[in-house]
C-alpha atoms as one frame of an Amber mdcrd trajectory, in Angstrom:
protein
 -45.350-147.990 -29.278 -42.986-150.923 -29.605 -41.915-152.319 -32.947 -42.959
-155.981 -32.917 -39.677-157.236 -34.375 -37.738-155.395 -31.651 -39.959-156.932
 -28.964 -39.359-160.390 -30.434 -35.624-159.721 -30.713 -35.677-158.752 -27.024
 -37.505-161.996 -26.170 -35.207-164.246 -28.229 -32.244-164.531 -25.777 -34.648
-165.447 -22.961 -36.126-168.419 -24.814 -34.540-171.601 -23.534 -33.997-174.661
 -25.744 -36.871-176.630 -24.124 -39.393-173.765 -24.213 -42.426-174.143 -26.436
 -43.278-171.009 -28.405 -46.788-170.880 -29.857 -47.075-168.157 -32.479 -49.968
-166.966 -34.592 -50.138-165.001 -37.837 -47.875-161.968 -38.255 -46.096-162.610
 -34.958 -45.494-166.134 -36.215 -43.930-164.998 -39.477 -41.724-162.519 -37.650
 -40.723-165.052 -34.971 -39.865-167.746 -37.525 -37.576-165.294 -39.318 -35.966
-163.998 -36.121 -35.755-167.232 -34.144 -36.068-170.382 -36.251 -36.163-173.397
 -33.964 -37.779-176.813 -33.968 -39.918-176.160 -30.859 -41.795-173.273 -32.486
 -45.407-174.428 -32.673 -47.124-172.867 -35.660 -50.837-172.447 -34.938 -51.602
-170.234 -37.904 -54.648-171.397 -39.761 -56.506-171.532 -36.472 -57.089-167.824
 -35.907 -58.004-167.267 -32.307 -56.692-170.622 -31.178 -53.113-169.807 -30.138
 -54.048-169.587 -26.455 -56.028-172.841 -26.575 -53.267-174.710 -28.413 -50.741
-173.335 -25.916 -52.861-174.536 -22.996 -52.963-178.037 -24.472 -49.191-178.016
 -24.849 -48.776-176.707 -21.282 -50.957-179.524 -19.947 -49.012-182.106 -21.960
 -45.607-180.711 -20.950 -46.041-179.153 -17.485 -42.284-178.958 -16.862 -41.733
-176.675 -19.874 -42.294-172.965 -20.260 -44.931-172.103 -22.835 -44.763-168.691
 -24.471 -47.748-167.582 -26.559 -47.260-164.926 -29.255 -50.866-163.859 -29.810
 -52.497-161.003 -31.673 -55.225-158.765 -30.315 -57.633-159.662 -33.121 -56.858
-163.325 -32.713 -57.457-163.273 -28.962 -60.772-161.463 -29.440 -61.980-164.516
 -31.353 -61.396-166.776 -28.346 -61.799-164.725 -25.154 -63.250-167.718 -23.330
 -59.802-169.303 -23.382 -58.676-166.748 -20.774 -61.069-168.199 -18.197 -60.094
-171.777 -19.058 -56.378-170.996 -18.866 -56.789-169.180 -15.542 -58.860-172.047
 -14.133 -56.280-174.681 -15.120 -53.442-172.390 -13.975 -50.488-173.690 -16.014
 -47.413-172.804 -13.994 -45.002-171.781 -16.766 -47.304-169.881 -19.125 -46.520
-166.443 -20.570 -49.199-165.021 -22.853 -47.872-162.135 -24.958 -50.556-160.175
 -26.794 -49.354-157.922 -29.611 -51.932-155.149 -29.723 -52.017-153.025 -32.870
 -55.778-152.638 -33.304 -55.996-154.388 -36.676 -56.233-157.810 -38.258 -52.810
-157.300 -39.804 -52.431-160.292 -42.117 -56.041-160.034 -43.274 -55.776-156.599
 -44.833 -55.259-154.368 -41.817 -58.955-154.119 -40.994 -59.659-152.601 -37.558
 -60.600-154.986 -34.778 -63.795-154.324 -32.824 -63.252-152.122 -29.797 -59.929
-150.670 -30.926 -58.784-148.232 -28.271 -61.295-149.400 -25.668 -60.636-153.129
 -25.252 -58.680-153.799 -22.054 -56.883-157.128 -22.434 -55.029-156.655 -19.130
 -58.332-156.109 -17.334 -59.870-159.137 -19.053 -56.951-161.376 -18.109 -57.062
-160.260 -14.480 -60.847-160.644 -14.315 -60.507-164.131 -15.818 -58.072-165.083
 -13.051 -54.614-164.773 -14.592 -51.957-164.531 -11.867 -50.810-161.212 -13.286
 -51.229-159.052 -16.375 -49.561-155.847 -17.446 -49.235-153.578 -20.455 -46.123
-152.189 -22.129 -45.768-149.379 -24.627 -41.996-148.887 -24.218 -39.412-151.485
 -25.233 -37.066-150.777 -22.317 -39.856-151.385 -19.768 -40.759-154.695 -21.460
 -37.090-155.711 -21.564 -36.657-154.938 -17.864 -39.793-156.905 -16.910 -39.158
-159.916 -19.159 -37.040-162.023 -16.754 -39.678-161.687 -14.031 -42.526-162.367
 -16.461 -40.838-165.605 -17.513 -40.108-166.610 -13.903 -43.601-165.934 -12.492
 -46.040-168.681 -11.705 -48.546-168.520 -14.494 -50.581-167.802 -16.240 -49.211
-164.316 -16.852 -50.128-161.912 -19.651 -48.150-159.041 -21.120 -49.900-156.804
 -23.630 -47.514-154.975 -25.925 -48.743-151.871 -27.736 -47.039-152.429 -31.056
 -46.294-151.000 -34.451 -45.439-153.481 -37.207 -41.677-152.905 -37.485 -39.719
-154.621 -40.257 -41.819-156.755 -42.602 -40.826-160.420 -42.742 -41.892-162.862
 -45.465 -45.259-164.531 -45.013 -44.575-168.154 -45.895 -48.090-169.597 -45.754
 -46.993-172.771 -47.520 -44.616-173.607 -44.681 -46.892-172.735 -41.764 -49.744
-174.791 -43.232 -47.503-177.714 -44.135 -47.268-181.184 -42.708 -43.515-180.526
 -42.593 -43.917-177.753 -39.999 -46.062-180.007 -37.803 -43.662-182.949 -38.193
 -40.612-180.862 -37.255 -42.337-179.700 -34.072 -43.720-183.137 -33.178 -40.362
-184.840 -33.754 -38.521-182.225 -31.649 -41.074-182.532 -28.848 -40.912-186.337
 -28.845 -37.119-186.379 -29.117 -36.807-184.088 -26.113 -39.355-186.050 -24.039
 -37.441-189.326 -24.294
């Protein structure tokens, strides 16, 4: 098992200034604490929609890398997005799925199919260019440069344990301020 905060800390130096990072729920809270930046797209409040929001951003900004920080429970709510993403084939699209078997921010309730759901198999069957699973931090760290360089879409499923708890600032992630910061940064960089 990989501690989520350590996985995100490993990702942080690979995120370039123009990359769009789409984060949902607990991964979002952790990412905002570990890597605050204006091009963090906060899709919390739309459980299950991180992959769809990321696809929209990838279509609107095809020259940028899009990195999705998704949860296993969240992705289960929108499995059809895998087929749509694979069909559109965004070139710079890394879909990270943090698999812990529970809806973490909603009380830790188990997700359906815990222990049997195969997100890697689903992504490959949907048509993702590649998908792989990691349960060791060093293996994820070694694969990360190639994952980010591959033609997408690419999925990496990380078998995770929570790690350090970061504050859950729901007021910020649901705020017009969060959306404005992202929109302004995106527009500023596009001009």
